N, C-alpha and C positions, 0 to 999 in steps of 0.2 A: 313575789307576784308570780302567779302561774299563767303563762301565755297560752293562747288558743293552740299554737303550734305544738307546745309541749303536751297539752291535753290530747290533741289528735294523734301524736306519736305514741304516747303511752297506751291509750285505748286501742289503737291499731294493733298493738303487740299481742292482743288476745287472739289474733288470727295468725296461723302458721305462715301464711304467704308473706306477711309484713314482718314477722320475726326473722324470716330468711332474708328479706329485702334489706332490713336495717341492721341485721346481724346482732340483734339484742333480744333479751327476754326479761320478763318481770319476775322479781322476787319480793314477796311481801310478807310482813310480820317480823317482829323484833328478833326471835330466835334464828329464823331462816336467813335474814339479812346479815346477822353477826356471823353465821356459818360460812357464808359466801365471801365476806370481807377477809376472813382468815384462811380462805382456801386458795387454790391455784387459779381460780377464775378471776377475770378482770372486771371489777365493778366500775362502771362508767360514771354513774351518778346516783345520788340518794335524795329522796324527797321525804320530809319528816315534819311533824307537827312539834310545837314547843314542848308539849306534854311528853312526847316519846323520845325526844332528843337525848336526855340523860340515860335512858335505858339502853340505847344502842352502844354507848361507850365512845372512845376516841375514834374519829374517822380520819383515815389517811388524807394528807394534803393533796394527794394525786386524784382524789375522788371529788368530783363536783357536788356540792351540797346545796339544797334548796329548802329553806324553811317555809312551810305553808300554814295557812289557817286551816281549822277543822273543815270548814266549808270547802276550801280548795282541795283538800286531800280527798274528800268524798267524791270529787269529780274524776279521780284517777284510780281509786281503789277498786279491786276486784272482789273484795270481801263484804259480807253482810255486816260484820262487826269489825271494822278496820282497827288496827293497832297503831296507826299513825306513822308507819315506816315502810317505804317502797324503794326498791333499788332496780336500776337498769343495768343488766349484766351482759357482757359480750358473749355471744354463742361461741362455744369452743369448736375448733376445727375437728372434722370427723377423723378419728384416728383409725388406722388400719389395724385389724385384729391380728395379733401375733399368736399363733397356736402355742408357742412356748409359754405364753402368759396364762393359758388355760389349762396347763398341765398340773397334775398333783393337787387338783381341787375341783369343786363343782361350780358349774356356771348355769345361770337360768336363761332359757330360750323362750321367747314369747312369740306365738303364732297369731297375729292379728287381734291382740287384746285391745278393746275399744274404750273402755271406761277410764277416764283420767284418774278417778279415785283409786281404781284397782291398780293401775301402774304405779301411782304414787306409793301405795301401801306396799306393793311388791318391792319397790326400790328401798323403802325403809326397812323392810323385813330382810332384804339381802344384806344390808349393812350390819344389822343385828347379828346375823349368823356368819359374818365374815366373808360373804360372797362379793367379789369385786367386779365381775362382769355380768351385764345383762345383754343378751343379743336379741334384738327385735326384728321382726319382719318389717318390710317396707310399710305395710298396712296397719301397723301397731300405732296407737295414739302417740303423738309427739311428746317426748319427755319434758319439753320446755313450755308446754301448755301451762298457763298459770295455775290451773286446778291440779295438775300433776305436781308441779313444783311445791305448791302449798301442802299437798298430802305427804310429800317426802319429809317434811319437817327439817330440811337442811341436809338430809342424807344424800341428795343428788350431788352435792358438792364433793362427795368423796367416792361415788360409784360411777363406773365407766358403762355408759349406755350406748350400744352400737346399733345402727340400722343397716340391714344387709339383706340380700337375696338368701333366704334361709335354705332353700333347696340346694343352691350352689355351694353354700358355706358347709352345711352338714355333709354333703356328698364328698367334700374335699378333705374332711378330717377323719382320723381313725379313733377319735375319742368315743367311748361308750355312750349310746344315746338312749336315755330313759324318757318315756312319754307317759303323761297322765291320761289314762284311758279307762273307760268303764269296764272293759272286758280284760283287764290285765291281771297280773299276779298281785296279791296283797302287798302293800307297801312294807308290812311288818315281816314278811317272809322273803322278800326280794334280796338277792345276793348283790350287794353294792360293791362297785369297784372303789378304788382310791381316787378316781377322777371321772369326769364325765359331764354330759349335758343333760339338763332337766327341761323337757319341752312341756310348756303349758299352752292350752288352746284358747280360742275365742270364747267369749262368755255364752254365746248362744249355739255355736256350731262345733265347738271343741277344736281339736287339731285337724288341719286340712288333710285330705286324702294323700296328696303329694308328699307331705311331710310324714304321715303315718308309715309310708313304705320305707322310710329311712330309720325308723325306730328299732333299736336292738331288743329292748325290753319294755313291754307295756306294763304299767304299774297302776294299781287302783287303790283308793282309800276305801276300805270296806265300809259299807253302809249298814248300820245297825237299826236305825230308826226309819221313818217313812219319808223323809225329805227327798225330793226328786233329784237335787243336784247341790253341789257346793260352789260358793263364790270362788272365782279363780284366785283371788288374793289370799283367801283362807286356805285353799288347797295348796297353794305355793308355800305358805307358812308351815303347813303339816309336813310337806316334803322336806323343807329345810331343817325342820326340827328333828325329824327322824334320821336324816343323814348325819346331822350334828351329834345325836345321841349315839349313833354307831361309832363315830370317830372318837367319842369321849370315853366310852366304856373300855 
């Protein structure tokens, strides 16, 4: 039986204020829930329908489990087509960024990316290309927004996402800083270092002026057709792919 208090708690977690207040976030969908169960994250409780139960697999005895009817599950689901499994997971403590962890590799920096789908796709892309750290401005959409979590398809369980004052952070590091800008050098002609930061900007405004002043190399994806701009998640994928190609040849 699903109580009103449980419904109120779960639905409130769609709001960042209440995620922070309760120290919890929502993970929904069979694949994503299984990924978090097997990760270092602490899963507090799981809500599931009878039909989805066997698809999740064995659940640890330390996790509170609640079997719901389809009608009850509809009341807490954030999806248009629910898969019958939803978990409440404890928010991790914000870890301090160690510069040593950012050496000899590339790291994505996001300057006020706003769309949950974009951030989720970027996190998923980062894992595909072996990037372990994503450094976000304070104004970037919350990685634990249910729409972001859903879009990562479980990759959030393995990627470190940091929120920090970008200007202060970039100013304090000697890592090469590459920025995605329209007036930069072609991504295919750029001399890439063996490590660095890749800065991607806001969907409408691009990289902010205060961050542009800290960029060592402006890089652009050459436009061949007539499209006015590229989606930031697509652009990030192209950057990651080109860097990976250089490392593999």
